[in-house]
N, C-alpha and C positions, 0 to 999 in steps of 0.2 A: 971140577966144575960144580958138581953137586954139593960138595962141601962148602964151596964158596957161596952158593945160593942159600943154604941153610944158615950160614952165618949172617946173612943180610935179613932174613925173614924173622928172626927172633926179635929184634928190636921192634919191628912193625907189629908183630903179634902182641908184644907186651904193651905197645901203645894202644892197640885196639882194646885189649882187656882193661886197661886203665880208664879209657874213655867210657867203656861200658859200666865200670864200677861208679864212675862219677855221675853218669846219667841215672844209674839206679839209686845212688845216694840222694840225688836231687829230688827224685820222685818220692822217696820215703820221707825226706825232710819237709816237703811242702805241706802235708797234712799237719805236721807238728807245728809249723809256723802259723798255719791258719788257726789252730787251737790256741796258740799263745796269744795271737792277736784278738781272738774272741774273748779270751780270759781277760786281757787288758781292757778291752772295750766294756766288758761286763763290770769289771772292777771300777772303771771310770764312771759307768752309768750308776752303779750302786753308790759311789762316793757323791755324785751329783744329786741323787735322790735323797741321800741322808742329809746333805746340806740344805736341799729344798725343804725337807720335812722339818729340820731344825729351824729354818727361817720362818716356816709357816707357823710353828709352835710359838715363836717369839712374837708374831704379829697379834694385835688385839682382835678378839672375835667381834665382828660387826653386829650391832643390834638390829633386829628385824624392823622393817618399816611397815607400819600399819596403814593399810588403804581404807579410807572411810567408805562405809556402805552407802550408796546413794539412796535418798528418800524415795519411797514408793509413790509413784504418780499414778493416780487412778485413771484408768482409761475411760474417757467420757462416753456416756451411753449414746447410742444413736438416736438423736431427736429429730431426725429428718421427717418433715410432714409429708405424708403421701400425697401425691398429685392426683386429684380427682379428674378423670377424663370425662368431660360432659358428653352426655348421650346426644348424638346428632339429631337435630329436629327434622321432622319430615318436611320436605318442600312440596307445597301444594302446586300442582300443575293447573294453571288457569284453564278454564273451559272456554273454548273459542266461542265468541259471540257471533251472532248472525249479523253480517254486514248488510245494512239497509240498501235497498235498491235505489240507485240515484234517480232523482226526479228530474223531469225535464225543466231546463232553464227557460223562464218566460222570455219571450221575444220582447225587446224594448219597444215601447210605443213612441210614436213621433211626438216630439215636444213642440207645442204650438209656438210660433214666433210671437214676440211681444208686439202688441198693437201700437204702442207709442214708444219710439226710441229717442225722443227728444230729451235732452238733459233737464233736470228740474230747475225751476227758476232760482236765482240766488236769494238767500235769506234777506229779509227786510232789515234795514238798519235799525239797531237798538239805540234808543235815545238815552244818553247819559246826562243826567242833570248837572249843571255847573255847580262847583262847590259854593257853599254859602259864604259870602265874604265876611271876614271878621270885622265887627264894628270898630271904627277908628275913634277910640275914646280920647278925651282931652288930657286925662292924667294916666300915668303909668308908674309902676313900682320901681324905684331905683335902689331901695335898701330894705332888708328885712332882718330883724333881730335873730340872735342865736339862742334857741331855747335851752341849750346846755347851761347857759349862765343866767337863766331867767326863771328859776324855781321860786315859788311863793307859797305862803301858808294862808294867804287871804282867800276867802271862800267865794269871792265874786270874780268873774272873768274880767280882766282889765287889759285894754289895748290902747297903747300910746301911739298917736298918729301925728306926723308932720306933713302938712299940706303946703307946698311951696311952689313958686313960679320958676321960670328958667334961671333966674338970678339968685335962687336959694332964699328968697324972701317969703315969710309966712303969708298965706292967702286966707283971709277970713270969709265968713258967710257961707261956708260949705258944711256938710255933715257926713257921717258914716252911717250906712244902713246894713242891717244883718238879717238873714233868714236862716232859721234853724231846721235841721233834719235829724230826727223824724217828727219832731213836735209841730212843725210848720209855724212856729212863732216868728213874728216880724218885729224888729226893734230898730229905733233910730236914735242917734246921739243929738246932743245940742250942737249949735253952729260953732264953727271954728273961730279962733281969734286971729288978729293980725300981728300977733307977737308970740314969742316963745313963752307960753304961759304955763305949760305943764312939764313935769319931769318924773321919771320913775323913782329916783332917789338922789338927792343932791349930795349927800355924804358918802355915796357908794363909789367903788372903783369902776363899776360898769354903769355909766350914766347915759340915759337917752332922753332927749328933750323934744317937745313938739308943741303944737298949738291946739290939740284936741285930744280928749280922753273918752273912750267908748267902753261902757260897761253893760253888755247885753243881758247879764243875769248870772245866777250861780253856776258852779261847775256841775255838769251832767254829761252822761254818755251821748255822743252825737257830734254833728259837724255844723259850724256856723260859716256861712258864706257872706263875706263882707265886701262893700264897694263904696266908692265916693259918689255922692249925689249933691246936686245943688239944693237950694232951699225949697224948691218945688218938688223934689224927689226924682228928678231926671238922673239917670245913671251916667257918671262921668269917668269911670275906670272899669277895668275887668274885675270879675268876681274872684276873691281869694278864699279858698276853703281852709278852715282851721278846725282840726279835730281836738276834742276834749274828752276827759274822763271824770267820773265822779270820785275816783280813788285819790286821796290827798297826796300820795307820793308822786303823782303825775301832774300836779297843778303847776302851771307856768303863766307868766304874763307875756304879752307880745308887743312888738314895735314895728312900725312901717313908715317909710317916707314915700309919699306920692308927689311926683313932680309934673307940672303942666308943660306942654310943648311950647 
């Protein structure tokens, strides 16, 4: 029995010893493997470093970039003007004045009643004189010439007159009378004809004909009032004012037609 047990334990013991040796060998071999791996890694790192250094030597060396120096800007001086704080002025306290003592209000006196309360009498009527009637003359002016076309160089005032009846027939035996202002001269013409005896200019384009020519005098400053009169001097037409000047550039002749009613 014992011999049989010893025969079975030997293989188990041998197996245990072998397992122990294998474990011991693995423990001893691990540091060697770690060293080998470290050596390989170092060799690989050295190889990579050498290749990087070789590549670095082959690359061109970059030139330095110069940065420009900024211009110096002077710091402006402080030019602020100091603010002057005005000195406060003294405020005068008014001195109270004496309030005058109120005076007594006078009692109103009785207003006397008016003695006469009747309204005043109406104003008396103002007399307005009636307008002076205009004399109703036998002759009236039916045509007067245009001085724009009646300039003259003749130094005597000349007035051409046609005295006609209602049928445009010349009336003779009458005259023209003129009164001058401011000289107060009085002039009368010769009696009119019963035919067309006078004309301003037969060969002119502006022809005026009549039966009487009145020439009261030379040109002078002033006004002539002319009118128709009978042979005895009775006024038969309204007075016509005519202004004249002594300046030759204003000299004109005149023309009138007086027609009876």
